[in-house]
Predicted model as a PDB file, atoms N, CA, C, CB and O in Angstrom, pLDDT in the B-factor column:
MODEL        1                                                                  
ATOM      1  N   SER A   1       0.845  -1.153   0.016  1.00 87.00           N  
ATOM      2  CA  SER A   1       0.069   0.012  -0.003  1.00 87.00           C  
ATOM      3  C   SER A   1       0.931   1.304   0.017  1.00 87.00           C  
ATOM      4  CB  SER A   1      -0.866  -0.024   1.144  1.00 87.00           C  
ATOM      5  O   SER A   1       2.122   1.256   0.326  1.00 87.00           O  
ATOM      6  N   GLU A   2       0.327   2.412  -0.305  1.00 89.00           N  
ATOM      7  CA  GLU A   2       1.020   3.649  -0.365  1.00 89.00           C  
ATOM      8  C   GLU A   2       1.597   3.978   0.995  1.00 89.00           C  
ATOM      9  CB  GLU A   2       0.109   4.743  -0.850  1.00 89.00           C  
ATOM     10  O   GLU A   2       2.736   4.442   1.056  1.00 89.00           O  
ATOM     11  N   VAL A   3       0.864   3.761   2.119  1.00 92.00           N  
ATOM     12  CA  VAL A   3       1.325   4.093   3.476  1.00 92.00           C  
ATOM     13  C   VAL A   3       2.566   3.364   3.755  1.00 92.00           C  
ATOM     14  CB  VAL A   3       0.285   3.769   4.531  1.00 92.00           C  
ATOM     15  O   VAL A   3       3.512   3.955   4.274  1.00 92.00           O  
ATOM     16  N   VAL A   4       2.631   2.078   3.435  1.00 95.00           N  
ATOM     17  CA  VAL A   4       3.772   1.207   3.689  1.00 95.00           C  
ATOM     18  C   VAL A   4       5.055   1.684   2.871  1.00 95.00           C  
ATOM     19  CB  VAL A   4       3.382  -0.279   3.306  1.00 95.00           C  
ATOM     20  O   VAL A   4       6.177   1.735   3.376  1.00 95.00           O  
ATOM     21  N   ARG A   5       4.789   1.999   1.659  1.00 94.00           N  
ATOM     22  CA  ARG A   5       5.860   2.520   0.827  1.00 94.00           C  
ATOM     23  C   ARG A   5       6.376   3.801   1.377  1.00 94.00           C  
ATOM     24  CB  ARG A   5       5.402   2.716  -0.587  1.00 94.00           C  
ATOM     25  O   ARG A   5       7.589   4.007   1.408  1.00 94.00           O  
ATOM     26  N   GLU A   6       5.558   4.631   1.792  1.00 94.00           N  
ATOM     27  CA  GLU A   6       5.940   5.977   2.369  1.00 94.00           C  
ATOM     28  C   GLU A   6       6.833   5.694   3.693  1.00 94.00           C  
ATOM     29  CB  GLU A   6       4.541   6.888   2.744  1.00 94.00           C  
ATOM     30  O   GLU A   6       7.882   6.311   3.875  1.00 94.00           O  
ATOM     31  N   GLU A   7       6.400   4.816   4.516  1.00 94.00           N  
ATOM     32  CA  GLU A   7       7.094   4.522   5.779  1.00 94.00           C  
ATOM     33  C   GLU A   7       8.378   3.781   5.399  1.00 94.00           C  
ATOM     34  CB  GLU A   7       6.183   3.656   6.780  1.00 94.00           C  
ATOM     35  O   GLU A   7       9.355   4.020   6.109  1.00 94.00           O  
ATOM     36  N   LEU A   8       8.518   2.968   4.445  1.00 96.00           N  
ATOM     37  CA  LEU A   8       9.750   2.313   4.125  1.00 96.00           C  
ATOM     38  C   LEU A   8      10.721   3.472   3.425  1.00 96.00           C  
ATOM     39  CB  LEU A   8       9.441   0.991   3.119  1.00 96.00           C  
ATOM     40  O   LEU A   8      11.928   3.469   3.664  1.00 96.00           O  
ATOM     41  N   ASN A   9      10.215   4.305   2.686  1.00 95.00           N  
ATOM     42  CA  ASN A   9      11.019   5.324   2.104  1.00 95.00           C  
ATOM     43  C   ASN A   9      11.532   6.266   3.211  1.00 95.00           C  
ATOM     44  CB  ASN A   9      10.222   6.087   1.038  1.00 95.00           C  
ATOM     45  O   ASN A   9      12.674   6.716   3.122  1.00 95.00           O  
ATOM     46  N   LYS A  10      10.746   6.579   4.237  1.00 95.00           N  
ATOM     47  CA  LYS A  10      11.166   7.412   5.297  1.00 95.00           C  
ATOM     48  C   LYS A  10      12.261   6.747   6.048  1.00 95.00           C  
ATOM     49  CB  LYS A  10      10.038   7.754   6.187  1.00 95.00           C  
ATOM     50  O   LYS A  10      13.265   7.369   6.395  1.00 95.00           O  
ATOM     51  N   LYS A  11      12.064   5.410   6.317  1.00 95.00           N  
ATOM     52  CA  LYS A  11      13.127   4.673   7.053  1.00 95.00           C  
ATOM     53  C   LYS A  11      14.439   4.703   6.199  1.00 95.00           C  
ATOM     54  CB  LYS A  11      12.669   3.148   7.350  1.00 95.00           C  
ATOM     55  O   LYS A  11      15.507   4.912   6.774  1.00 95.00           O  
ATOM     56  N   ARG A  12      14.398   4.515   4.940  1.00 96.00           N  
ATOM     57  CA  ARG A  12      15.582   4.530   4.139  1.00 96.00           C  
ATOM     58  C   ARG A  12      16.238   5.840   4.201  1.00 96.00           C  
ATOM     59  CB  ARG A  12      15.289   4.180   2.754  1.00 96.00           C  
ATOM     60  O   ARG A  12      17.450   5.916   4.403  1.00 96.00           O  
ATOM     61  N   ILE A  13      15.483   6.896   4.033  1.00 96.00           N  
ATOM     62  CA  ILE A  13      16.018   8.290   4.083  1.00 96.00           C  
ATOM     63  C   ILE A  13      16.612   8.579   5.481  1.00 96.00           C  
ATOM     64  CB  ILE A  13      14.873   9.343   3.748  1.00 96.00           C  
ATOM     65  O   ILE A  13      17.695   9.156   5.581  1.00 96.00           O  
ATOM     66  N   PHE A  14      15.942   8.199   6.504  1.00 95.00           N  
ATOM     67  CA  PHE A  14      16.521   8.409   7.835  1.00 95.00           C  
ATOM     68  C   PHE A  14      17.837   7.687   7.992  1.00 95.00           C  
ATOM     69  CB  PHE A  14      15.560   7.951   8.910  1.00 95.00           C  
ATOM     70  O   PHE A  14      18.804   8.289   8.460  1.00 95.00           O  
ATOM     71  N   GLU A  15      17.917   6.435   7.625  1.00 95.00           N  
ATOM     72  CA  GLU A  15      19.171   5.705   7.819  1.00 95.00           C  
ATOM     73  C   GLU A  15      20.334   6.315   6.940  1.00 95.00           C  
ATOM     74  CB  GLU A  15      18.950   4.186   7.463  1.00 95.00           C  
ATOM     75  O   GLU A  15      21.496   6.369   7.343  1.00 95.00           O  
ATOM     76  N   GLU A  16      19.945   6.743   5.775  1.00 94.00           N  
ATOM     77  CA  GLU A  16      21.016   7.534   4.920  1.00 94.00           C  
ATOM     78  C   GLU A  16      21.453   8.793   5.505  1.00 94.00           C  
ATOM     79  CB  GLU A  16      20.491   7.887   3.533  1.00 94.00           C  
ATOM     80  O   GLU A  16      22.631   9.149   5.469  1.00 94.00           O  
ATOM     81  N   TYR A  17      20.480   9.501   6.070  1.00 94.00           N  
ATOM     82  CA  TYR A  17      20.807  10.746   6.659  1.00 94.00           C  
ATOM     83  C   TYR A  17      21.677  10.607   7.993  1.00 94.00           C  
ATOM     84  CB  TYR A  17      19.508  11.484   6.929  1.00 94.00           C  
ATOM     85  O   TYR A  17      22.503  11.464   8.309  1.00 94.00           O  
ATOM     86  N   ILE A  18      21.439   9.513   8.717  1.00 93.00           N  
ATOM     87  CA  ILE A  18      22.322   9.268   9.838  1.00 93.00           C  
ATOM     88  C   ILE A  18      23.713   8.978   9.400  1.00 93.00           C  
ATOM     89  CB  ILE A  18      21.819   8.153  10.662  1.00 93.00           C  
ATOM     90  O   ILE A  18      24.678   9.436  10.011  1.00 93.00           O  
ATOM     91  N   LYS A  19      23.827   8.225   8.353  1.00 95.00           N  
ATOM     92  CA  LYS A  19      25.185   7.967   7.827  1.00 95.00           C  
ATOM     93  C   LYS A  19      25.944   9.107   7.295  1.00 95.00           C  
ATOM     94  CB  LYS A  19      25.118   7.014   6.800  1.00 95.00           C  
ATOM     95  O   LYS A  19      27.133   9.274   7.564  1.00 95.00           O  
ATOM     96  N   THR A  20      25.209   9.957   6.479  1.00 94.00           N  
ATOM     97  CA  THR A  20      25.887  10.900   5.648  1.00 94.00           C  
ATOM     98  C   THR A  20      25.661  12.292   6.190  1.00 94.00           C  
ATOM     99  CB  THR A  20      25.423  10.787   4.209  1.00 94.00           C  
ATOM    100  O   THR A  20      26.554  13.128   6.049  1.00 94.00           O  
ATOM    101  N   GLY A  21      24.492  12.612   6.821  1.00 92.00           N  
ATOM    102  CA  GLY A  21      24.069  13.857   7.207  1.00 92.00           C  
ATOM    103  C   GLY A  21      23.539  14.735   6.064  1.00 92.00           C  
ATOM    104  O   GLY A  21      23.399  15.952   6.187  1.00 92.00           O  
ATOM    105  N   LYS A  22      23.268  14.090   5.007  1.00 94.00           N  
ATOM    106  CA  LYS A  22      22.818  14.793   3.701  1.00 94.00           C  
ATOM    107  C   LYS A  22      21.564  14.017   3.132  1.00 94.00           C  
ATOM    108  CB  LYS A  22      24.064  14.807   2.548  1.00 94.00           C  
ATOM    109  O   LYS A  22      21.275  12.859   3.435  1.00 94.00           O  
ATOM    110  N   LEU A  23      20.887  14.801   2.293  1.00 95.00           N  
ATOM    111  CA  LEU A  23      19.759  14.232   1.505  1.00 95.00           C  
ATOM    112  C   LEU A  23      19.974  14.502   0.031  1.00 95.00           C  
ATOM    113  CB  LEU A  23      18.389  14.830   1.961  1.00 95.00           C  
ATOM    114  O   LEU A  23      20.509  15.534  -0.373  1.00 95.00           O  
ATOM    115  N   SER A  24      19.549  13.561  -0.732  1.00 95.00           N  
ATOM    116  CA  SER A  24      19.588  13.774  -2.195  1.00 95.00           C  
ATOM    117  C   SER A  24      18.472  14.754  -2.600  1.00 95.00           C  
ATOM    118  CB  SER A  24      19.429  12.404  -2.967  1.00 95.00           C  
ATOM    119  O   SER A  24      17.546  15.003  -1.827  1.00 95.00           O  
ATOM    120  N   ASP A  25      18.567  15.278  -3.762  1.00 96.00           N  
ATOM    121  CA  ASP A  25      17.471  16.133  -4.233  1.00 96.00           C  
ATOM    122  C   ASP A  25      16.171  15.429  -4.294  1.00 96.00           C  
ATOM    123  CB  ASP A  25      17.775  16.683  -5.564  1.00 96.00           C  
ATOM    124  O   ASP A  25      15.140  16.007  -3.951  1.00 96.00           O  
ATOM    125  N   GLU A  26      16.174  14.215  -4.713  1.00 96.00           N  
ATOM    126  CA  GLU A  26      14.976  13.417  -4.747  1.00 96.00           C  
ATOM    127  C   GLU A  26      14.419  13.172  -3.411  1.00 96.00           C  
ATOM    128  CB  GLU A  26      15.222  12.153  -5.401  1.00 96.00           C  
ATOM    129  O   GLU A  26      13.201  13.233  -3.244  1.00 96.00           O  
ATOM    130  N   ASP A  27      15.224  12.899  -2.445  1.00 96.00           N  
ATOM    131  CA  ASP A  27      14.747  12.737  -1.068  1.00 96.00           C  
ATOM    132  C   ASP A  27      14.236  13.995  -0.454  1.00 96.00           C  
ATOM    133  CB  ASP A  27      15.820  12.204  -0.219  1.00 96.00           C  
ATOM    134  O   ASP A  27      13.289  13.956   0.332  1.00 96.00           O  
ATOM    135  N   TRP A  28      14.864  15.185  -0.804  1.00 95.00           N  
ATOM    136  CA  TRP A  28      14.356  16.439  -0.333  1.00 95.00           C  
ATOM    137  C   TRP A  28      12.994  16.652  -0.836  1.00 95.00           C  
ATOM    138  CB  TRP A  28      15.229  17.560  -0.726  1.00 95.00           C  
ATOM    139  O   TRP A  28      12.160  17.118  -0.059  1.00 95.00           O  
ATOM    140  N   LYS A  29      12.656  16.353  -2.090  1.00 96.00           N  
ATOM    141  CA  LYS A  29      11.430  16.518  -2.732  1.00 96.00           C  
ATOM    142  C   LYS A  29      10.383  15.752  -1.960  1.00 96.00           C  
ATOM    143  CB  LYS A  29      11.512  16.084  -4.163  1.00 96.00           C  
ATOM    144  O   LYS A  29       9.314  16.275  -1.647  1.00 96.00           O  
ATOM    145  N   PHE A  30      10.708  14.482  -1.651  1.00 96.00           N  
ATOM    146  CA  PHE A  30       9.829  13.545  -0.987  1.00 96.00           C  
ATOM    147  C   PHE A  30       9.504  14.089   0.420  1.00 96.00           C  
ATOM    148  CB  PHE A  30      10.483  12.123  -0.914  1.00 96.00           C  
ATOM    149  O   PHE A  30       8.339  14.116   0.815  1.00 96.00           O  
ATOM    150  N   CYS A  31      10.506  14.512   1.156  1.00 95.00           N  
ATOM    151  CA  CYS A  31      10.334  15.100   2.500  1.00 95.00           C  
ATOM    152  C   CYS A  31       9.461  16.335   2.463  1.00 95.00           C  
ATOM    153  CB  CYS A  31      11.688  15.454   3.109  1.00 95.00           C  
ATOM    154  O   CYS A  31       8.608  16.521   3.332  1.00 95.00           O  
ATOM    155  N   ASP A  32       9.667  17.197   1.449  1.00 96.00           N  
ATOM    156  CA  ASP A  32       8.821  18.400   1.368  1.00 96.00           C  
ATOM    157  C   ASP A  32       7.324  18.020   1.053  1.00 96.00           C  
ATOM    158  CB  ASP A  32       9.389  19.374   0.255  1.00 96.00           C  
ATOM    159  O   ASP A  32       6.376  18.597   1.585  1.00 96.00           O  
ATOM    160  N   LYS A  33       7.205  17.058   0.196  1.00 95.00           N  
ATOM    161  CA  LYS A  33       5.902  16.669  -0.189  1.00 95.00           C  
ATOM    162  C   LYS A  33       5.074  16.138   1.021  1.00 95.00           C  
ATOM    163  CB  LYS A  33       6.003  15.630  -1.278  1.00 95.00           C  
ATOM    164  O   LYS A  33       3.884  16.436   1.122  1.00 95.00           O  
ATOM    165  N   ILE A  34       5.689  15.369   1.918  1.00 94.00           N  
ATOM    166  CA  ILE A  34       4.973  14.954   3.115  1.00 94.00           C  
ATOM    167  C   ILE A  34       5.134  15.785   4.326  1.00 94.00           C  
ATOM    168  CB  ILE A  34       5.351  13.652   3.449  1.00 94.00           C  
ATOM    169  O   ILE A  34       4.594  15.447   5.380  1.00 94.00           O  
ATOM    170  N   ASP A  35       5.898  16.924   4.223  1.00 95.00           N  
ATOM    171  CA  ASP A  35       6.188  17.752   5.350  1.00 95.00           C  
ATOM    172  C   ASP A  35       6.796  17.029   6.528  1.00 95.00           C  
ATOM    173  CB  ASP A  35       4.982  18.413   5.769  1.00 95.00           C  
ATOM    174  O   ASP A  35       6.262  16.985   7.636  1.00 95.00           O  
ATOM    175  N   TRP A  36       7.997  16.440   6.202  1.00 94.00           N  
ATOM    176  CA  TRP A  36       8.703  15.621   7.153  1.00 94.00           C  
ATOM    177  C   TRP A  36      10.140  15.775   6.814  1.00 94.00           C  
ATOM    178  CB  TRP A  36       8.250  14.137   7.127  1.00 94.00           C  
ATOM    179  O   TRP A  36      10.504  16.032   5.667  1.00 94.00           O  
ATOM    180  N   HIS A  37      11.034  15.603   7.902  1.00 93.00           N  
ATOM    181  CA  HIS A  37      12.443  15.667   7.744  1.00 93.00           C  
ATOM    182  C   HIS A  37      13.113  14.606   8.697  1.00 93.00           C  
ATOM    183  CB  HIS A  37      12.943  17.121   8.036  1.00 93.00           C  
ATOM    184  O   HIS A  37      12.615  14.407   9.805  1.00 93.00           O  
ATOM    185  N   PRO A  38      14.139  13.978   8.320  1.00 94.00           N  
ATOM    186  CA  PRO A  38      14.742  12.933   9.212  1.00 94.00           C  
ATOM    187  C   PRO A  38      15.125  13.473  10.603  1.00 94.00           C  
ATOM    188  CB  PRO A  38      16.005  12.336   8.543  1.00 94.00           C  
ATOM    189  O   PRO A  38      15.130  12.751  11.600  1.00 94.00           O  
ATOM    190  N   VAL A  39      15.443  14.767  10.619  1.00 91.00           N  
ATOM    191  CA  VAL A  39      15.801  15.323  11.909  1.00 91.00           C  
ATOM    192  C   VAL A  39      14.579  15.199  12.971  1.00 91.00           C  
ATOM    193  CB  VAL A  39      16.228  16.846  11.698  1.00 91.00           C  
ATOM    194  O   VAL A  39      14.773  15.197  14.187  1.00 91.00           O  
ATOM    195  N   ASP A  40      13.391  15.104  12.416  1.00 88.00           N  
ATOM    196  CA  ASP A  40      12.212  14.958  13.187  1.00 88.00           C  
ATOM    197  C   ASP A  40      12.294  13.729  14.064  1.00 88.00           C  
ATOM    198  CB  ASP A  40      11.021  14.899  12.299  1.00 88.00           C  
ATOM    199  O   ASP A  40      11.669  13.658  15.122  1.00 88.00           O  
ATOM    200  N   LYS A  41      13.034  12.810  13.635  1.00 88.00           N  
ATOM    201  CA  LYS A  41      13.151  11.448  14.273  1.00 88.00           C  
ATOM    202  C   LYS A  41      14.285  11.300  15.282  1.00 88.00           C  
ATOM    203  CB  LYS A  41      13.350  10.402  13.200  1.00 88.00           C  
ATOM    204  O   LYS A  41      14.361  10.329  16.034  1.00 88.00           O  
ATOM    205  N   LEU A  42      15.211  12.359  15.265  1.00 89.00           N  
ATOM    206  CA  LEU A  42      16.307  12.318  16.203  1.00 89.00           C  
ATOM    207  C   LEU A  42      15.764  12.692  17.602  1.00 89.00           C  
ATOM    208  CB  LEU A  42      17.461  13.283  15.754  1.00 89.00           C  
ATOM    209  O   LEU A  42      14.812  13.457  17.759  1.00 89.00           O  
ATOM    210  N   PRO A  43      16.461  12.077  18.630  1.00 91.00           N  
ATOM    211  CA  PRO A  43      16.040  12.484  20.013  1.00 91.00           C  
ATOM    212  C   PRO A  43      16.479  13.915  20.287  1.00 91.00           C  
ATOM    213  CB  PRO A  43      16.652  11.521  21.105  1.00 91.00           C  
ATOM    214  O   PRO A  43      17.448  14.415  19.714  1.00 91.00           O  
ATOM    215  N   LEU A  44      15.714  14.574  21.207  1.00 91.00           N  
ATOM    216  CA  LEU A  44      16.110  15.952  21.557  1.00 91.00           C  
ATOM    217  C   LEU A  44      17.422  15.989  22.331  1.00 91.00           C  
ATOM    218  CB  LEU A  44      15.012  16.626  22.383  1.00 91.00           C  
ATOM    219  O   LEU A  44      17.677  15.088  23.130  1.00 91.00           O  
ATOM    220  N   LYS A  45      18.216  16.945  22.134  1.00 93.00           N  
ATOM    221  CA  LYS A  45      19.500  17.196  22.907  1.00 93.00           C  
ATOM    222  C   LYS A  45      19.142  17.433  24.372  1.00 93.00           C  
ATOM    223  CB  LYS A  45      20.315  18.469  22.325  1.00 93.00           C  
ATOM    224  O   LYS A  45      18.159  18.099  24.695  1.00 93.00           O  
ATOM    225  N   GLU A  46      19.969  16.867  25.241  1.00 95.00           N  
ATOM    226  CA  GLU A  46      19.675  16.989  26.712  1.00 95.00           C  
ATOM    227  C   GLU A  46      19.650  18.473  27.135  1.00 95.00           C  
ATOM    228  CB  GLU A  46      20.763  16.204  27.571  1.00 95.00           C  
ATOM    229  O   GLU A  46      18.881  18.822  28.031  1.00 95.00           O  
ATOM    230  N   GLU A  47      20.425  19.316  26.554  1.00 96.00           N  
ATOM    231  CA  GLU A  47      20.427  20.785  26.956  1.00 96.00           C  
ATOM    232  C   GLU A  47      19.022  21.419  26.603  1.00 96.00           C  
ATOM    233  CB  GLU A  47      21.639  21.605  26.171  1.00 96.00           C  
ATOM    234  O   GLU A  47      18.496  22.250  27.343  1.00 96.00           O  
ATOM    235  N   PHE A  48      18.474  20.996  25.479  1.00 94.00           N  
ATOM    236  CA  PHE A  48      17.215  21.581  25.060  1.00 94.00           C  
ATOM    237  C   PHE A  48      16.133  20.996  26.024  1.00 94.00           C  
ATOM    238  CB  PHE A  48      16.900  21.257  23.503  1.00 94.00           C  
ATOM    239  O   PHE A  48      15.265  21.767  26.436  1.00 94.00           O  
ATOM    240  N   VAL A  49      16.124  19.746  26.395  1.00 94.00           N  
ATOM    241  CA  VAL A  49      15.207  19.143  27.232  1.00 94.00           C  
ATOM    242  C   VAL A  49      15.221  19.955  28.621  1.00 94.00           C  
ATOM    243  CB  VAL A  49      15.563  17.611  27.387  1.00 94.00           C  
ATOM    244  O   VAL A  49      14.157  20.288  29.143  1.00 94.00           O  
ATOM    245  N   LYS A  50      16.386  20.243  29.162  1.00 95.00           N  
ATOM    246  CA  LYS A  50      16.514  20.988  30.332  1.00 95.00           C  
ATOM    247  C   LYS A  50      15.966  22.412  30.182  1.00 95.00           C  
ATOM    248  CB  LYS A  50      17.919  21.004  30.733  1.00 95.00           C  
ATOM    249  O   LYS A  50      15.353  22.896  31.134  1.00 95.00           O  
ATOM    250  N   LYS A  51      16.135  23.092  29.096  1.00 94.00           N  
ATOM    251  CA  LYS A  51      15.481  24.448  28.853  1.00 94.00           C  
ATOM    252  C   LYS A  51      14.032  24.398  28.734  1.00 94.00           C  
ATOM    253  CB  LYS A  51      15.994  25.085  27.615  1.00 94.00           C  
ATOM    254  O   LYS A  51      13.347  25.345  29.121  1.00 94.00           O  
ATOM    255  N   LEU A  52      13.500  23.302  28.199  1.00 93.00           N  
ATOM    256  CA  LEU A  52      12.057  23.125  28.135  1.00 93.00           C  
ATOM    257  C   LEU A  52      11.450  22.872  29.584  1.00 93.00           C  
ATOM    258  CB  LEU A  52      11.724  21.919  27.166  1.00 93.00           C  
ATOM    259  O   LEU A  52      10.397  23.402  29.941  1.00 93.00           O  
ATOM    260  N   GLU A  53      12.141  22.086  30.328  1.00 95.00           N  
ATOM    261  CA  GLU A  53      11.667  21.836  31.648  1.00 95.00           C  
ATOM    262  C   GLU A  53      11.704  23.092  32.513  1.00 95.00           C  
ATOM    263  CB  GLU A  53      12.470  20.747  32.272  1.00 95.00           C  
ATOM    264  O   GLU A  53      10.804  23.334  33.316  1.00 95.00           O  
ATOM    265  N   GLN A  54      12.800  23.917  32.329  1.00 94.00           N  
ATOM    266  CA  GLN A  54      12.830  25.182  33.027  1.00 94.00           C  
ATOM    267  C   GLN A  54      11.795  26.163  32.570  1.00 94.00           C  
ATOM    268  CB  GLN A  54      14.142  25.783  32.891  1.00 94.00           C  
ATOM    269  O   GLN A  54      11.291  26.934  33.386  1.00 94.00           O  
ATOM    270  N   ALA A  55      11.469  26.173  31.369  1.00 91.00           N  
ATOM    271  CA  ALA A  55      10.320  27.029  30.809  1.00 91.00           C  
ATOM    272  C   ALA A  55       9.030  26.653  31.390  1.00 91.00           C  
ATOM    273  CB  ALA A  55      10.199  26.908  29.282  1.00 91.00           C  
ATOM    274  O   ALA A  55       8.216  27.513  31.727  1.00 91.00           O  
ATOM    275  N   LYS A  56       8.813  25.382  31.520  1.00 92.00           N  
ATOM    276  CA  LYS A  56       7.535  24.921  32.009  1.00 92.00           C  
ATOM    277  C   LYS A  56       7.300  25.431  33.458  1.00 92.00           C  
ATOM    278  CB  LYS A  56       7.470  23.372  31.947  1.00 92.00           C  
ATOM    279  O   LYS A  56       6.152  25.637  33.852  1.00 92.00           O  
ATOM    280  N   LYS A  57       8.392  25.636  34.257  1.00 93.00           N  
ATOM    281  CA  LYS A  57       8.244  26.135  35.610  1.00 93.00           C  
ATOM    282  C   LYS A  57       8.077  27.663  35.701  1.00 93.00           C  
ATOM    283  CB  LYS A  57       9.427  25.717  36.412  1.00 93.00           C  
ATOM    284  O   LYS A  57       7.667  28.164  36.748  1.00 93.00           O  
ATOM    285  N   GLU A  58       8.363  28.360  34.708  1.00 92.00           N  
ATOM    286  CA  GLU A  58       8.185  29.780  34.728  1.00 92.00           C  
ATOM    287  C   GLU A  58       6.789  30.216  34.451  1.00 92.00           C  
ATOM    288  CB  GLU A  58       9.071  30.395  33.779  1.00 92.00           C  
ATOM    289  O   GLU A  58       6.057  29.528  33.740  1.00 92.00           O  
ATOM    290  N   ALA A  59       6.399  31.317  34.980  1.00 90.00           N  
ATOM    291  CA  ALA A  59       5.073  31.820  34.811  1.00 90.00           C  
ATOM    292  C   ALA A  59       4.960  32.353  33.319  1.00 90.00           C  
ATOM    293  CB  ALA A  59       4.766  32.958  35.900  1.00 90.00           C  
ATOM    294  O   ALA A  59       5.905  32.950  32.804  1.00 90.00           O  
ATOM    295  N   PRO A  60       3.824  32.127  32.674  1.00 88.00           N  
ATOM    296  CA  PRO A  60       3.723  32.628  31.286  1.00 88.00           C  
ATOM    297  C   PRO A  60       3.620  34.212  31.305  1.00 88.00           C  
ATOM    298  CB  PRO A  60       2.434  31.971  30.550  1.00 88.00           C  
ATOM    299  O   PRO A  60       3.211  34.859  32.269  1.00 88.00           O  
ATOM    300  N   ILE A  61       4.016  34.697  30.196  1.00 88.00           N  
ATOM    301  CA  ILE A  61       3.920  36.217  30.067  1.00 88.00           C  
ATOM    302  C   ILE A  61       2.555  36.411  29.338  1.00 88.00           C  
ATOM    303  CB  ILE A  61       5.235  36.913  29.189  1.00 88.00           C  
ATOM    304  O   ILE A  61       2.244  35.779  28.329  1.00 88.00           O  
ATOM    305  N   ARG A  62       1.798  37.314  29.924  1.00 91.00           N  
ATOM    306  CA  ARG A  62       0.524  37.604  29.347  1.00 91.00           C  
ATOM    307  C   ARG A  62       0.480  38.999  28.659  1.00 91.00           C  
ATOM    308  CB  ARG A  62      -0.529  37.511  30.419  1.00 91.00           C  
ATOM    309  O   ARG A  62       1.049  39.962  29.173  1.00 91.00           O  
ATOM    310  N   PHE A  63      -0.202  39.091  27.491  1.00 93.00           N  
ATOM    311  CA  PHE A  63      -0.400  40.371  26.898  1.00 93.00           C  
ATOM    312  C   PHE A  63      -1.809  40.614  26.593  1.00 93.00           C  
ATOM    313  CB  PHE A  63       0.394  40.516  25.704  1.00 93.00           C  
ATOM    314  O   PHE A  63      -2.595  39.715  26.295  1.00 93.00           O  
ATOM    315  N   ASP A  64      -2.118  41.907  26.678  1.00 93.00           N  
ATOM    316  CA  ASP A  64      -3.523  42.274  26.487  1.00 93.00           C  
ATOM    317  C   ASP A  64      -3.874  42.409  25.013  1.00 93.00           C  
ATOM    318  CB  ASP A  64      -3.832  43.578  27.212  1.00 93.00           C  
ATOM    319  O   ASP A  64      -5.043  42.340  24.634  1.00 93.00           O  
ATOM    320  N   SER A  65      -2.844  42.604  24.177  1.00 94.00           N  
ATOM    321  CA  SER A  65      -3.085  42.714  22.726  1.00 94.00           C  
ATOM    322  C   SER A  65      -1.819  42.294  21.942  1.00 94.00           C  
ATOM    323  CB  SER A  65      -3.502  44.184  22.347  1.00 94.00           C  
ATOM    324  O   SER A  65      -0.733  42.198  22.514  1.00 94.00           O  
ATOM    325  N   VAL A  66      -1.973  42.055  20.670  1.00 93.00           N  
ATOM    326  CA  VAL A  66      -0.834  41.720  19.831  1.00 93.00           C  
ATOM    327  C   VAL A  66       0.081  42.984  19.744  1.00 93.00           C  
ATOM    328  CB  VAL A  66      -1.318  41.235  18.384  1.00 93.00           C  
ATOM    329  O   VAL A  66       1.301  42.833  19.690  1.00 93.00           O  
ATOM    330  N   ASP A  67      -0.448  44.147  19.729  1.00 94.00           N  
ATOM    331  CA  ASP A  67       0.400  45.352  19.690  1.00 94.00           C  
ATOM    332  C   ASP A  67       1.270  45.448  20.928  1.00 94.00           C  
ATOM    333  CB  ASP A  67      -0.461  46.615  19.563  1.00 94.00           C  
ATOM    334  O   ASP A  67       2.401  45.930  20.850  1.00 94.00           O  
ATOM    335  N   GLU A  68       0.760  44.994  22.083  1.00 93.00           N  
ATOM    336  CA  GLU A  68       1.463  45.078  23.300  1.00 93.00           C  
ATOM    337  C   GLU A  68       2.699  44.072  23.163  1.00 93.00           C  
ATOM    338  CB  GLU A  68       0.486  44.737  24.539  1.00 93.00           C  
ATOM    339  O   GLU A  68       3.815  44.358  23.596  1.00 93.00           O  
ATOM    340  N   PHE A  69       2.431  42.991  22.586  1.00 91.00           N  
ATOM    341  CA  PHE A  69       3.480  41.986  22.393  1.00 91.00           C  
ATOM    342  C   PHE A  69       4.623  42.582  21.504  1.00 91.00           C  
ATOM    343  CB  PHE A  69       2.870  40.677  21.730  1.00 91.00           C  
ATOM    344  O   PHE A  69       5.806  42.493  21.832  1.00 91.00           O  
ATOM    345  N   PHE A  70       4.205  43.183  20.383  1.00 93.00           N  
ATOM    346  CA  PHE A  70       5.186  43.685  19.440  1.00 93.00           C  
ATOM    347  C   PHE A  70       6.000  44.846  20.018  1.00 93.00           C  
ATOM    348  CB  PHE A  70       4.496  44.119  18.166  1.00 93.00           C  
ATOM    349  O   PHE A  70       7.132  45.097  19.605  1.00 93.00           O  
ATOM    350  N   GLU A  71       5.390  45.553  20.992  1.00 91.00           N  
ATOM    351  CA  GLU A  71       6.160  46.670  21.653  1.00 91.00           C  
ATOM    352  C   GLU A  71       7.290  46.075  22.452  1.00 91.00           C  
ATOM    353  CB  GLU A  71       5.236  47.550  22.599  1.00 91.00           C  
ATOM    354  O   GLU A  71       8.373  46.658  22.496  1.00 91.00           O  
ATOM    355  N   THR A  72       7.085  44.951  23.079  1.00 87.00           N  
ATOM    356  CA  THR A  72       8.110  44.340  23.873  1.00 87.00           C  
ATOM    357  C   THR A  72       9.330  43.744  23.129  1.00 87.00           C  
ATOM    358  CB  THR A  72       7.491  43.306  24.649  1.00 87.00           C  
ATOM    359  O   THR A  72      10.395  43.515  23.701  1.00 87.00           O  
ATOM    360  N   ILE A  73       9.113  43.517  21.869  1.00 86.00           N  
ATOM    361  CA  ILE A  73      10.240  42.912  21.148  1.00 86.00           C  
ATOM    362  C   ILE A  73      10.987  43.905  20.264  1.00 86.00           C  
ATOM    363  CB  ILE A  73       9.748  41.765  20.301  1.00 86.00           C  
ATOM    364  O   ILE A  73      11.885  43.520  19.515  1.00 86.00           O  
ATOM    365  N   LYS A  74      10.619  45.172  20.351  1.00 73.00           N  
ATOM    366  CA  LYS A  74      11.261  46.180  19.587  1.00 73.00           C  
ATOM    367  C   LYS A  74      12.648  46.490  20.007  1.00 73.00           C  
ATOM    368  CB  LYS A  74      10.492  47.359  19.625  1.00 73.00           C  
ATOM    369  O   LYS A  74      13.296  47.350  19.411  1.00 73.00           O  
TER     370      LYS A  74                                                      
ENDMDL                                                                          
END                                                                             
């Protein structure tokens, strides 16, 4: 079926990406078509996980409007 072919192709691309760190033009087209990239399958780096955990503990910043948000990033 098409789903199985897609999954097998993703597996092949992922394994090739792990070995070489590169994608062929054909593989790029496939990845763009299905909105997927082999990096999506890699585990998160430990430092990033720590930052995410820290961010969860912080109080969220609230804005009353989009304009207020954009004022803070100027």
